[in-house]
MITORBA-631885 format. One record per residue (C-alpha): residue number from 1; chain; x, y, z. Coordinates in steps of 0.5 Angstrom, whole numbers, plus 500, padded with zeros to 3 digits. Layout:
<site i="NUM" ch="A" c1="X" c2="Y" c3="Z"/>
...
***
This chain:
<site i="1" ch="A" c1="505" c2="660" c3="182"/>
<site i="2" ch="A" c1="511" c2="659" c3="178"/>
<site i="3" ch="A" c1="515" c2="663" c3="183"/>
<site i="4" ch="A" c1="512" c2="659" c3="189"/>
<site i="5" ch="A" c1="514" c2="653" c3="186"/>
<site i="6" ch="A" c1="521" c2="656" c3="185"/>
<site i="7" ch="A" c1="521" c2="657" c3="193"/>
<site i="8" ch="A" c1="519" c2="650" c3="195"/>
<site i="9" ch="A" c1="525" c2="647" c3="190"/>
<site i="10" ch="A" c1="530" c2="652" c3="194"/>
<site i="11" ch="A" c1="527" c2="650" c3="201"/>
<site i="12" ch="A" c1="528" c2="643" c3="199"/>
<site i="13" ch="A" c1="535" c2="644" c3="197"/>
<site i="14" ch="A" c1="537" c2="648" c3="203"/>
<site i="15" ch="A" c1="534" c2="642" c3="207"/>
<site i="16" ch="A" c1="538" c2="637" c3="204"/>
<site i="17" ch="A" c1="544" c2="641" c3="204"/>
<site i="18" ch="A" c1="543" c2="642" c3="212"/>
<site i="19" ch="A" c1="542" c2="635" c3="212"/>
<site i="20" ch="A" c1="548" c2="633" c3="209"/>
<site i="21" ch="A" c1="552" c2="638" c3="213"/>
<site i="22" ch="A" c1="549" c2="635" c3="219"/>
<site i="23" ch="A" c1="551" c2="628" c3="217"/>
<site i="24" ch="A" c1="558" c2="631" c3="216"/>
<site i="25" ch="A" c1="559" c2="634" c3="222"/>
<site i="26" ch="A" c1="557" c2="628" c3="226"/>
<site i="27" ch="A" c1="562" c2="624" c3="222"/>
<site i="28" ch="A" c1="567" c2="629" c3="224"/>
<site i="29" ch="A" c1="565" c2="629" c3="231"/>
<site i="30" ch="A" c1="565" c2="622" c3="232"/>
<site i="31" ch="A" c1="572" c2="621" c3="228"/>
<site i="32" ch="A" c1="575" c2="626" c3="232"/>
<site i="33" ch="A" c1="573" c2="623" c3="239"/>
<site i="34" ch="A" c1="575" c2="616" c3="237"/>
<site i="35" ch="A" c1="582" c2="619" c3="235"/>
<site i="36" ch="A" c1="582" c2="623" c3="242"/>
<site i="37" ch="A" c1="580" c2="616" c3="246"/>
<site i="38" ch="A" c1="586" c2="613" c3="242"/>
<site i="39" ch="A" c1="591" c2="618" c3="244"/>
<site i="40" ch="A" c1="589" c2="619" c3="251"/>
<site i="41" ch="A" c1="589" c2="611" c3="253"/>
<site i="42" ch="A" c1="595" c2="610" c3="249"/>
<site i="43" ch="A" c1="599" c2="616" c3="253"/>
<site i="44" ch="A" c1="596" c2="614" c3="259"/>
<site i="45" ch="A" c1="598" c2="607" c3="259"/>
<site i="46" ch="A" c1="605" c2="609" c3="256"/>
<site i="47" ch="A" c1="606" c2="614" c3="262"/>
<site i="48" ch="A" c1="604" c2="609" c3="267"/>
<site i="49" ch="A" c1="608" c2="603" c3="266"/>
<site i="50" ch="A" c1="614" c2="608" c3="265"/>
<site i="51" ch="A" c1="612" c2="611" c3="272"/>
<site i="52" ch="A" c1="612" c2="604" c3="276"/>
<site i="53" ch="A" c1="619" c2="603" c3="273"/>
<site i="54" ch="A" c1="623" c2="609" c3="273"/>
<site i="55" ch="A" c1="629" c2="606" c3="274"/>
<site i="56" ch="A" c1="628" c2="601" c3="268"/>
<site i="57" ch="A" c1="626" c2="608" c3="264"/>
<site i="58" ch="A" c1="633" c2="611" c3="266"/>
<site i="59" ch="A" c1="636" c2="604" c3="263"/>
<site i="60" ch="A" c1="633" c2="605" c3="257"/>
<site i="61" ch="A" c1="634" c2="613" c3="256"/>
<site i="62" ch="A" c1="642" c2="611" c3="258"/>
<site i="63" ch="A" c1="641" c2="606" c3="252"/>
<site i="64" ch="A" c1="639" c2="612" c3="247"/>
<site i="65" ch="A" c1="645" c2="616" c3="250"/>
<site i="66" ch="A" c1="650" c2="611" c3="249"/>
<site i="67" ch="A" c1="647" c2="610" c3="242"/>
<site i="68" ch="A" c1="648" c2="617" c3="240"/>
<site i="69" ch="A" c1="655" c2="617" c3="243"/>
<site i="70" ch="A" c1="653" c2="622" c3="249"/>
<site i="71" ch="A" c1="655" c2="617" c3="255"/>
<site i="72" ch="A" c1="661" c2="622" c3="257"/>
<site i="73" ch="A" c1="656" c2="628" c3="258"/>
<site i="74" ch="A" c1="650" c2="625" c3="262"/>
<site i="75" ch="A" c1="649" c2="624" c3="269"/>
<site i="76" ch="A" c1="645" c2="619" c3="273"/>
<site i="77" ch="A" c1="641" c2="624" c3="277"/>
<site i="78" ch="A" c1="639" c2="628" c3="270"/>
<site i="79" ch="A" c1="637" c2="621" c3="267"/>
<site i="80" ch="A" c1="633" c2="619" c3="273"/>
<site i="81" ch="A" c1="630" c2="626" c3="273"/>
<site i="82" ch="A" c1="628" c2="625" c3="266"/>
<site i="83" ch="A" c1="625" c2="618" c3="266"/>
<site i="84" ch="A" c1="620" c2="621" c3="272"/>
<site i="85" ch="A" c1="619" c2="627" c3="268"/>
<site i="86" ch="A" c1="618" c2="623" c3="261"/>
<site i="87" ch="A" c1="613" c2="619" c3="265"/>
<site i="88" ch="A" c1="609" c2="624" c3="268"/>
<site i="89" ch="A" c1="608" c2="628" c3="262"/>
<site i="90" ch="A" c1="606" c2="622" c3="258"/>
<site i="91" ch="A" c1="601" c2="621" c3="263"/>
<site i="92" ch="A" c1="598" c2="628" c3="264"/>
<site i="93" ch="A" c1="598" c2="629" c3="257"/>
<site i="94" ch="A" c1="594" c2="623" c3="256"/>
<site i="95" ch="A" c1="589" c2="625" c3="262"/>
<site i="96" ch="A" c1="588" c2="632" c3="259"/>
<site i="97" ch="A" c1="586" c2="629" c3="252"/>
<site i="98" ch="A" c1="582" c2="624" c3="255"/>
<site i="99" ch="A" c1="578" c2="629" c3="259"/>
<site i="100" ch="A" c1="578" c2="634" c3="253"/>
<site i="101" ch="A" c1="582" c2="639" c3="258"/>
<site i="102" ch="A" c1="585" c2="645" c3="255"/>
<site i="103" ch="A" c1="583" c2="642" c3="248"/>
<site i="104" ch="A" c1="587" c2="647" c3="243"/>
<site i="105" ch="A" c1="593" c2="647" c3="247"/>
<site i="106" ch="A" c1="593" c2="639" c3="249"/>
<site i="107" ch="A" c1="592" c2="638" c3="242"/>
<site i="108" ch="A" c1="598" c2="642" c3="239"/>
<site i="109" ch="A" c1="602" c2="639" c3="245"/>
<site i="110" ch="A" c1="600" c2="632" c3="243"/>
<site i="111" ch="A" c1="602" c2="633" c3="236"/>
<site i="112" ch="A" c1="609" c2="636" c3="237"/>
<site i="113" ch="A" c1="610" c2="630" c3="242"/>
<site i="114" ch="A" c1="609" c2="625" c3="236"/>
<site i="115" ch="A" c1="612" c2="629" c3="231"/>
<site i="116" ch="A" c1="619" c2="629" c3="235"/>
<site i="117" ch="A" c1="618" c2="621" c3="237"/>
<site i="118" ch="A" c1="616" c2="619" c3="230"/>
<site i="119" ch="A" c1="622" c2="620" c3="226"/>
<site i="120" ch="A" c1="626" c2="618" c3="232"/>
<site i="121" ch="A" c1="623" c2="611" c3="232"/>
<site i="122" ch="A" c1="624" c2="611" c3="224"/>
<site i="123" ch="A" c1="631" c2="612" c3="226"/>
<site i="124" ch="A" c1="631" c2="606" c3="231"/>
<site i="125" ch="A" c1="627" c2="602" c3="226"/>
<site i="126" ch="A" c1="632" c2="603" c3="220"/>
<site i="127" ch="A" c1="639" c2="603" c3="224"/>
<site i="128" ch="A" c1="636" c2="598" c3="230"/>
<site i="129" ch="A" c1="641" c2="601" c3="235"/>
<site i="130" ch="A" c1="637" c2="598" c3="241"/>
<site i="131" ch="A" c1="632" c2="592" c3="240"/>
<site i="132" ch="A" c1="626" c2="595" c3="244"/>
<site i="133" ch="A" c1="624" c2="602" c3="244"/>
<site i="134" ch="A" c1="621" c2="602" c3="251"/>
<site i="135" ch="A" c1="615" c2="605" c3="250"/>
<site i="136" ch="A" c1="611" c2="601" c3="254"/>
<site i="137" ch="A" c1="617" c2="599" c3="259"/>
<site i="138" ch="A" c1="617" c2="591" c3="260"/>
<site i="139" ch="A" c1="609" c2="591" c3="260"/>
<site i="140" ch="A" c1="609" c2="590" c3="252"/>
<site i="141" ch="A" c1="614" c2="589" c3="248"/>
<site i="142" ch="A" c1="614" c2="592" c3="241"/>
<site i="143" ch="A" c1="619" c2="591" c3="235"/>
<site i="144" ch="A" c1="622" c2="598" c3="233"/>
<site i="145" ch="A" c1="618" c2="597" c3="226"/>
<site i="146" ch="A" c1="612" c2="596" c3="230"/>
<site i="147" ch="A" c1="613" c2="602" c3="234"/>
<site i="148" ch="A" c1="614" c2="606" c3="228"/>
<site i="149" ch="A" c1="608" c2="604" c3="225"/>
<site i="150" ch="A" c1="604" c2="605" c3="232"/>
<site i="151" ch="A" c1="607" c2="612" c3="232"/>
<site i="152" ch="A" c1="605" c2="613" c3="225"/>
<site i="153" ch="A" c1="597" c2="612" c3="227"/>
<site i="154" ch="A" c1="598" c2="616" c3="233"/>
<site i="155" ch="A" c1="601" c2="622" c3="229"/>
<site i="156" ch="A" c1="595" c2="621" c3="224"/>
<site i="157" ch="A" c1="590" c2="621" c3="230"/>
<site i="158" ch="A" c1="594" c2="627" c3="233"/>
<site i="159" ch="A" c1="593" c2="631" c3="226"/>
<site i="160" ch="A" c1="585" c2="630" c3="226"/>
<site i="161" ch="A" c1="585" c2="632" c3="233"/>
<site i="162" ch="A" c1="589" c2="638" c3="232"/>
<site i="163" ch="A" c1="585" c2="640" c3="226"/>
<site i="164" ch="A" c1="578" c2="640" c3="230"/>
<site i="165" ch="A" c1="580" c2="641" c3="238"/>
<site i="166" ch="A" c1="573" c2="644" c3="239"/>
<site i="167" ch="A" c1="569" c2="638" c3="237"/>
<site i="168" ch="A" c1="572" c2="634" c3="243"/>
<site i="169" ch="A" c1="567" c2="633" c3="248"/>
<site i="170" ch="A" c1="568" c2="635" c3="255"/>
<site i="171" ch="A" c1="567" c2="630" c3="261"/>
<site i="172" ch="A" c1="568" c2="635" c3="266"/>
<site i="173" ch="A" c1="566" c2="642" c3="266"/>
<site i="174" ch="A" c1="571" c2="647" c3="265"/>
<site i="175" ch="A" c1="571" c2="650" c3="272"/>
<site i="176" ch="A" c1="573" c2="643" c3="275"/>
<site i="177" ch="A" c1="578" c2="641" c3="270"/>
<site i="178" ch="A" c1="584" c2="644" c3="275"/>
<site i="179" ch="A" c1="582" c2="638" c3="280"/>
<site i="180" ch="A" c1="583" c2="633" c3="274"/>
<site i="181" ch="A" c1="590" c2="636" c3="272"/>
<site i="182" ch="A" c1="593" c2="637" c3="279"/>
<site i="183" ch="A" c1="590" c2="630" c3="282"/>
<site i="184" ch="A" c1="593" c2="627" c3="276"/>
<site i="185" ch="A" c1="600" c2="630" c3="277"/>
<site i="186" ch="A" c1="600" c2="629" c3="284"/>
<site i="187" ch="A" c1="598" c2="621" c3="283"/>
<site i="188" ch="A" c1="603" c2="620" c3="278"/>
<site i="189" ch="A" c1="609" c2="623" c3="281"/>
<site i="190" ch="A" c1="607" c2="619" c3="288"/>
<site i="191" ch="A" c1="607" c2="613" c3="284"/>
<site i="192" ch="A" c1="614" c2="614" c3="281"/>
<site i="193" ch="A" c1="617" c2="616" c3="288"/>
<site i="194" ch="A" c1="614" c2="610" c3="291"/>
<site i="195" ch="A" c1="617" c2="605" c3="286"/>
<site i="196" ch="A" c1="624" c2="609" c3="287"/>
<site i="197" ch="A" c1="623" c2="608" c3="294"/>
<site i="198" ch="A" c1="621" c2="601" c3="294"/>
<site i="199" ch="A" c1="620" c2="597" c3="288"/>
<site i="200" ch="A" c1="616" c2="597" c3="282"/>
<site i="201" ch="A" c1="608" c2="597" c3="284"/>
<site i="202" ch="A" c1="607" c2="592" c3="278"/>
<site i="203" ch="A" c1="613" c2="587" c3="276"/>
<site i="204" ch="A" c1="613" c2="585" c3="269"/>
<site i="205" ch="A" c1="620" c2="582" c3="269"/>
<site i="206" ch="A" c1="621" c2="575" c3="268"/>
<site i="207" ch="A" c1="624" c2="575" c3="276"/>
<site i="208" ch="A" c1="618" c2="577" c3="279"/>
<site i="209" ch="A" c1="616" c2="574" c3="286"/>
<site i="210" ch="A" c1="613" c2="567" c3="285"/>
<site i="211" ch="A" c1="617" c2="566" c3="278"/>
<site i="212" ch="A" c1="621" c2="559" c3="277"/>
<site i="213" ch="A" c1="628" c2="561" c3="275"/>
<site i="214" ch="A" c1="629" c2="554" c3="272"/>
<site i="215" ch="A" c1="623" c2="554" c3="268"/>
<site i="216" ch="A" c1="624" c2="561" c3="265"/>
<site i="217" ch="A" c1="631" c2="558" c3="262"/>
<site i="218" ch="A" c1="628" c2="553" c3="259"/>
<site i="219" ch="A" c1="627" c2="552" c3="251"/>
<site i="220" ch="A" c1="621" c2="549" c3="249"/>
<site i="221" ch="A" c1="622" c2="542" c3="245"/>
<site i="222" ch="A" c1="621" c2="544" c3="237"/>
<site i="223" ch="A" c1="622" c2="551" c3="238"/>
<site i="224" ch="A" c1="626" c2="555" c3="233"/>
<site i="225" ch="A" c1="634" c2="556" c3="234"/>
<site i="226" ch="A" c1="638" c2="562" c3="232"/>
<site i="227" ch="A" c1="642" c2="561" c3="226"/>
<site i="228" ch="A" c1="649" c2="564" c3="225"/>
<site i="229" ch="A" c1="654" c2="565" c3="219"/>
<site i="230" ch="A" c1="661" c2="564" c3="221"/>
<site i="231" ch="A" c1="667" c2="567" c3="217"/>
<site i="232" ch="A" c1="674" c2="565" c3="218"/>
<site i="233" ch="A" c1="680" c2="569" c3="217"/>
<site i="234" ch="A" c1="686" c2="566" c3="214"/>
<site i="235" ch="A" c1="693" c2="569" c3="212"/>
<site i="236" ch="A" c1="698" c2="566" c3="207"/>
<site i="237" ch="A" c1="704" c2="570" c3="204"/>
<site i="238" ch="A" c1="702" c2="576" c3="208"/>
<site i="239" ch="A" c1="695" c2="576" c3="205"/>
<site i="240" ch="A" c1="689" c2="575" c3="209"/>
<site i="241" ch="A" c1="682" c2="572" c3="206"/>
<site i="242" ch="A" c1="676" c2="570" c3="209"/>
<site i="243" ch="A" c1="672" c2="564" c3="208"/>
<site i="244" ch="A" c1="666" c2="561" c3="210"/>
<site i="245" ch="A" c1="666" c2="555" c3="215"/>
<site i="246" ch="A" c1="664" c2="550" c3="209"/>
<site i="247" ch="A" c1="670" c2="552" c3="205"/>
<site i="248" ch="A" c1="676" c2="552" c3="209"/>
<site i="249" ch="A" c1="683" c2="553" c3="206"/>
<site i="250" ch="A" c1="689" c2="548" c3="206"/>
<site i="251" ch="A" c1="694" c2="547" c3="211"/>
<site i="252" ch="A" c1="698" c2="552" c3="208"/>
<site i="253" ch="A" c1="694" c2="558" c3="211"/>
<site i="254" ch="A" c1="695" c2="561" c3="218"/>
<site i="255" ch="A" c1="688" c2="562" c3="222"/>
<site i="256" ch="A" c1="687" c2="569" c3="224"/>
<site i="257" ch="A" c1="680" c2="570" c3="227"/>
<site i="258" ch="A" c1="673" c2="568" c3="227"/>
<site i="259" ch="A" c1="667" c2="572" c3="227"/>
<site i="260" ch="A" c1="659" c2="569" c3="228"/>
<site i="261" ch="A" c1="653" c2="573" c3="226"/>
<site i="262" ch="A" c1="646" c2="572" c3="227"/>
<site i="263" ch="A" c1="642" c2="571" c3="221"/>
<site i="264" ch="A" c1="636" c2="568" c3="223"/>
<site i="265" ch="A" c1="633" c2="569" c3="230"/>
<site i="266" ch="A" c1="631" c2="563" c3="234"/>
<site i="267" ch="A" c1="627" c2="563" c3="241"/>
<site i="268" ch="A" c1="630" c2="566" c3="246"/>
<site i="269" ch="A" c1="627" c2="564" c3="253"/>
<site i="270" ch="A" c1="625" c2="570" c3="258"/>
<site i="271" ch="A" c1="631" c2="568" c3="262"/>
<site i="272" ch="A" c1="637" c2="567" c3="258"/>
<site i="273" ch="A" c1="643" c2="570" c3="262"/>
<site i="274" ch="A" c1="643" c2="568" c3="269"/>
<site i="275" ch="A" c1="649" c2="565" c3="272"/>
<site i="276" ch="A" c1="653" c2="566" c3="278"/>
<site i="277" ch="A" c1="660" c2="565" c3="278"/>
<site i="278" ch="A" c1="664" c2="565" c3="285"/>
<site i="279" ch="A" c1="669" c2="570" c3="285"/>
<site i="280" ch="A" c1="674" c2="566" c3="291"/>
<site i="281" ch="A" c1="675" c2="560" c3="286"/>
<site i="282" ch="A" c1="672" c2="561" c3="279"/>
<site i="283" ch="A" c1="667" c2="556" c3="280"/>
<site i="284" ch="A" c1="660" c2="556" c3="277"/>
<site i="285" ch="A" c1="655" c2="555" c3="282"/>
<site i="286" ch="A" c1="648" c2="557" c3="278"/>
<site i="287" ch="A" c1="646" c2="550" c3="278"/>
<site i="288" ch="A" c1="647" c2="549" c3="286"/>
<site i="289" ch="A" c1="644" c2="555" c3="288"/>
<site i="290" ch="A" c1="637" c2="553" c3="283"/>
<site i="291" ch="A" c1="637" c2="546" c3="286"/>
<site i="292" ch="A" c1="638" c2="548" c3="293"/>
<site i="293" ch="A" c1="631" c2="545" c3="296"/>
<site i="294" ch="A" c1="632" c2="550" c3="302"/>
<site i="295" ch="A" c1="632" c2="558" c3="302"/>
<site i="296" ch="A" c1="638" c2="562" c3="299"/>
<site i="297" ch="A" c1="639" c2="569" c3="300"/>
<site i="298" ch="A" c1="642" c2="573" c3="294"/>
<site i="299" ch="A" c1="644" c2="580" c3="295"/>
<site i="300" ch="A" c1="644" c2="584" c3="289"/>
<site i="301" ch="A" c1="648" c2="590" c3="287"/>
<site i="302" ch="A" c1="650" c2="591" c3="280"/>
<site i="303" ch="A" c1="655" c2="596" c3="282"/>
<site i="304" ch="A" c1="658" c2="596" c3="289"/>
<site i="305" ch="A" c1="661" c2="603" c3="288"/>
<site i="306" ch="A" c1="654" c2="606" c3="287"/>
<site i="307" ch="A" c1="650" c2="602" c3="292"/>
<site i="308" ch="A" c1="646" c2="605" c3="297"/>
<site i="309" ch="A" c1="650" c2="604" c3="304"/>
<site i="310" ch="A" c1="644" c2="607" c3="309"/>
<site i="311" ch="A" c1="642" c2="600" c3="311"/>
<site i="312" ch="A" c1="649" c2="596" c3="312"/>
<site i="313" ch="A" c1="647" c2="594" c3="319"/>
<site i="314" ch="A" c1="641" c2="591" c3="316"/>
<site i="315" ch="A" c1="645" c2="587" c3="311"/>
<site i="316" ch="A" c1="650" c2="585" c3="316"/>
<site i="317" ch="A" c1="644" c2="582" c3="321"/>
<site i="318" ch="A" c1="641" c2="578" c3="315"/>
<site i="319" ch="A" c1="647" c2="575" c3="314"/>
<site i="320" ch="A" c1="648" c2="573" c3="321"/>
<site i="321" ch="A" c1="641" c2="571" c3="321"/>
<site i="322" ch="A" c1="642" c2="566" c3="315"/>
<site i="323" ch="A" c1="649" c2="564" c3="318"/>
<site i="324" ch="A" c1="645" c2="562" c3="324"/>
<site i="325" ch="A" c1="640" c2="558" c3="321"/>
<site i="326" ch="A" c1="644" c2="555" c3="315"/>
<site i="327" ch="A" c1="642" c2="559" c3="309"/>
<site i="328" ch="A" c1="647" c2="560" c3="304"/>
<site i="329" ch="A" c1="648" c2="568" c3="303"/>
<site i="330" ch="A" c1="651" c2="571" c3="296"/>
<site i="331" ch="A" c1="652" c2="577" c3="294"/>
<site i="332" ch="A" c1="652" c2="578" c3="286"/>
<site i="333" ch="A" c1="655" c2="584" c3="283"/>
<site i="334" ch="A" c1="658" c2="586" c3="276"/>
<site i="335" ch="A" c1="664" c2="590" c3="280"/>
<site i="336" ch="A" c1="671" c2="588" c3="280"/>
<site i="337" ch="A" c1="676" c2="587" c3="285"/>
<site i="338" ch="A" c1="677" c2="594" c3="287"/>
<site i="339" ch="A" c1="669" c2="595" c3="288"/>
<site i="340" ch="A" c1="669" c2="589" c3="292"/>
<site i="341" ch="A" c1="675" c2="590" c3="297"/>
<site i="342" ch="A" c1="672" c2="597" c3="298"/>
<site i="343" ch="A" c1="665" c2="594" c3="300"/>
<site i="344" ch="A" c1="668" c2="589" c3="305"/>
<site i="345" ch="A" c1="672" c2="594" c3="308"/>
<site i="346" ch="A" c1="666" c2="599" c3="309"/>
<site i="347" ch="A" c1="662" c2="594" c3="311"/>
<site i="348" ch="A" c1="666" c2="588" c3="314"/>
<site i="349" ch="A" c1="662" c2="583" c3="309"/>
<site i="350" ch="A" c1="664" c2="576" c3="310"/>
<site i="351" ch="A" c1="659" c2="573" c3="305"/>
<site i="352" ch="A" c1="661" c2="570" c3="299"/>
<site i="353" ch="A" c1="662" c2="575" c3="292"/>
<site i="354" ch="A" c1="659" c2="572" c3="286"/>
<site i="355" ch="A" c1="660" c2="575" c3="279"/>
<site i="356" ch="A" c1="653" c2="576" c3="275"/>
<site i="357" ch="A" c1="652" c2="580" c3="268"/>
<site i="358" ch="A" c1="650" c2="587" c3="270"/>
<site i="359" ch="A" c1="644" c2="587" c3="265"/>
<site i="360" ch="A" c1="641" c2="581" c3="269"/>
<site i="361" ch="A" c1="642" c2="584" c3="276"/>
<site i="362" ch="A" c1="639" c2="590" c3="274"/>
<site i="363" ch="A" c1="633" c2="586" c3="271"/>
<site i="364" ch="A" c1="632" c2="582" c3="277"/>
<site i="365" ch="A" c1="631" c2="588" c3="282"/>
<site i="366" ch="A" c1="630" c2="595" c3="281"/>
<site i="367" ch="A" c1="635" c2="597" c3="287"/>
<site i="368" ch="A" c1="642" c2="597" c3="288"/>
<site i="369" ch="A" c1="643" c2="594" c3="293"/>
<site i="370" ch="A" c1="637" c2="589" c3="293"/>
<site i="371" ch="A" c1="635" c2="583" c3="296"/>
<site i="372" ch="A" c1="632" c2="576" c3="293"/>
<site i="373" ch="A" c1="630" c2="570" c3="297"/>
<site i="374" ch="A" c1="630" c2="563" c3="293"/>
<site i="375" ch="A" c1="627" c2="557" c3="295"/>
<site i="376" ch="A" c1="628" c2="551" c3="290"/>
<site i="377" ch="A" c1="630" c2="556" c3="284"/>
<site i="378" ch="A" c1="623" c2="560" c3="286"/>
<site i="379" ch="A" c1="623" c2="567" c3="288"/>
<site i="380" ch="A" c1="619" c2="568" c3="294"/>
<site i="381" ch="A" c1="621" c2="575" c3="296"/>
<site i="382" ch="A" c1="624" c2="581" c3="294"/>
<site i="383" ch="A" c1="626" c2="587" c3="297"/>
<site i="384" ch="A" c1="629" c2="594" c3="296"/>
<site i="385" ch="A" c1="635" c2="597" c3="300"/>
<site i="386" ch="A" c1="629" c2="601" c3="304"/>
<site i="387" ch="A" c1="625" c2="595" c3="305"/>
<site i="388" ch="A" c1="630" c2="590" c3="308"/>
<site i="389" ch="A" c1="627" c2="585" c3="313"/>
<site i="390" ch="A" c1="629" c2="588" c3="320"/>
<site i="391" ch="A" c1="630" c2="584" c3="327"/>
<site i="392" ch="A" c1="623" c2="584" c3="328"/>
<site i="393" ch="A" c1="622" c2="580" c3="322"/>
<site i="394" ch="A" c1="628" c2="575" c3="323"/>
<site i="395" ch="A" c1="625" c2="571" c3="328"/>
<site i="396" ch="A" c1="626" c2="563" c3="328"/>
<site i="397" ch="A" c1="627" c2="559" c3="322"/>
<site i="398" ch="A" c1="624" c2="561" c3="315"/>
<site i="399" ch="A" c1="620" c2="555" c3="315"/>
<site i="400" ch="A" c1="616" c2="557" c3="320"/>
<site i="401" ch="A" c1="616" c2="565" c3="319"/>
<site i="402" ch="A" c1="612" c2="569" c3="314"/>
<site i="403" ch="A" c1="618" c2="571" c3="311"/>
<site i="404" ch="A" c1="619" c2="565" c3="308"/>
<site i="405" ch="A" c1="612" c2="565" c3="305"/>
<site i="406" ch="A" c1="612" c2="567" c3="298"/>
<site i="407" ch="A" c1="610" c2="575" c3="299"/>
<site i="408" ch="A" c1="607" c2="575" c3="292"/>
<site i="409" ch="A" c1="602" c2="581" c3="292"/>
<site i="410" ch="A" c1="597" c2="579" c3="286"/>
<site i="411" ch="A" c1="596" c2="583" c3="280"/>
<site i="412" ch="A" c1="589" c2="584" c3="281"/>
<site i="413" ch="A" c1="590" c2="587" c3="288"/>
<site i="414" ch="A" c1="595" c2="592" c3="286"/>
<site i="415" ch="A" c1="590" c2="594" c3="280"/>
<site i="416" ch="A" c1="584" c2="594" c3="285"/>
<site i="417" ch="A" c1="588" c2="599" c3="289"/>
<site i="418" ch="A" c1="590" c2="603" c3="283"/>
<site i="419" ch="A" c1="583" c2="604" c3="281"/>
<site i="420" ch="A" c1="581" c2="605" c3="288"/>
<site i="421" ch="A" c1="586" c2="611" c3="289"/>
<site i="422" ch="A" c1="586" c2="614" c3="282"/>
<site i="423" ch="A" c1="580" c2="612" c3="278"/>
<site i="424" ch="A" c1="574" c2="612" c3="283"/>
<site i="425" ch="A" c1="576" c2="619" c3="285"/>
<site i="426" ch="A" c1="576" c2="621" c3="278"/>
<site i="427" ch="A" c1="570" c2="617" c3="276"/>
<site i="428" ch="A" c1="566" c2="620" c3="282"/>
<site i="429" ch="A" c1="568" c2="627" c3="280"/>
<site i="430" ch="A" c1="566" c2="626" c3="273"/>
<site i="431" ch="A" c1="559" c2="623" c3="275"/>
<site i="432" ch="A" c1="558" c2="629" c3="280"/>
<site i="433" ch="A" c1="560" c2="634" c3="275"/>
<site i="434" ch="A" c1="555" c2="631" c3="269"/>
<site i="435" ch="A" c1="550" c2="631" c3="274"/>
<site i="436" ch="A" c1="551" c2="638" c3="276"/>
<site i="437" ch="A" c1="551" c2="640" c3="269"/>
<site i="438" ch="A" c1="545" c2="637" c3="267"/>
<site i="439" ch="A" c1="541" c2="640" c3="273"/>
<site i="440" ch="A" c1="543" c2="647" c3="271"/>
<site i="441" ch="A" c1="541" c2="645" c3="264"/>
<site i="442" ch="A" c1="534" c2="643" c3="267"/>
<site i="443" ch="A" c1="534" c2="650" c3="271"/>
<site i="444" ch="A" c1="535" c2="654" c3="265"/>
<site i="445" ch="A" c1="530" c2="650" c3="261"/>
<site i="446" ch="A" c1="525" c2="651" c3="266"/>
<site i="447" ch="A" c1="526" c2="659" c3="267"/>
<site i="448" ch="A" c1="526" c2="659" c3="259"/>
<site i="449" ch="A" c1="519" c2="656" c3="259"/>
<site i="450" ch="A" c1="516" c2="660" c3="265"/>
<site i="451" ch="A" c1="519" c2="666" c3="261"/>
<site i="452" ch="A" c1="515" c2="664" c3="255"/>
<site i="453" ch="A" c1="509" c2="662" c3="258"/>
<site i="454" ch="A" c1="509" c2="669" c3="262"/>
<site i="455" ch="A" c1="510" c2="673" c3="255"/>
<site i="456" ch="A" c1="504" c2="669" c3="252"/>
***
């Protein structure tokens, strides 16, 4: 009787231990899969917003290279290739993590990626050489410290996943995973290629089609203004000394220099560096261009020396069309006189050239050259040099032409196309694969049941 009681006690303890182990295993699996989803979705989003704007990613990479003092050793072709590759790797890793493809390898690669990026963002947060890391392009702006803490969370998630990779639940059978990986790679490279050929599929910048430039430059009433501290340098008897603006020395001191440092940031409007200065006479024509009730063509070329010259005939046709119907036509550039003269000789350009900030020009349109059409300060059209309007579109005045209408393809329509071309095929594959796996399991169970009945 005593031995039987001991066996019952041990049996009960074993059941409790098994129950505790099972509960712990479930918690571990849930935690791993939550981390897996967090990593997968974040990397997919980060890779996608980079892929739709490869030139923007390239500009950000150039900022890093300049901060490291390596500008003399970098080539534009290499940085552009790196921007496309970085976007593709992030997107592909995110897809592999989301679908639990090659679980061990993917989890290790994800952790290695985060172990590289997290110290980099810590350096950015401390040294602040670049105001925005560019993790999510222009879609989501994070401060450097926000980026660092975001990466700390992702690193912790990557560690969790890397410790228990086999606890990630597959969405697609191992035999069909190659379809997901290959299709994802082709899709993301195609998105980057089209964005380079035309313009970014989604435009998150303040100069998108339909944007009112004047409104983008407005500062709301009551918005906090930046605060500066000014230091004045004076000299007397060969000795230089610094003073603040409220403590200036007497007239026996000679003024040497002044330096202003921002000590408190204020409200910065989305558009804050837009100006147009005509090169021929130095006149600022910004207000005149934005206040024009009619149409204005702006040819955007940050650097005329590097501008693509494959469609010069179309540019000249556009200028002749604008001249015929009385529409102002300006070329906005950051190039100097030498670059402008070279462009004039090469193209026979007769239109006015104006100076605008280089960064602003690169932000307005991701093409060199590119074209925008304004009406009353509102951007009604944007084209890359590969998609300029031709003679078939330049028929009649813009007031009665489809070209003059705001060709703003809605974000909803673009999103629907992305879903149709990428999400829907993968969703159908997942459903088909899970249905096939379920029917396979049912067949195995049926055979097992029949075998047990026959042996009985």
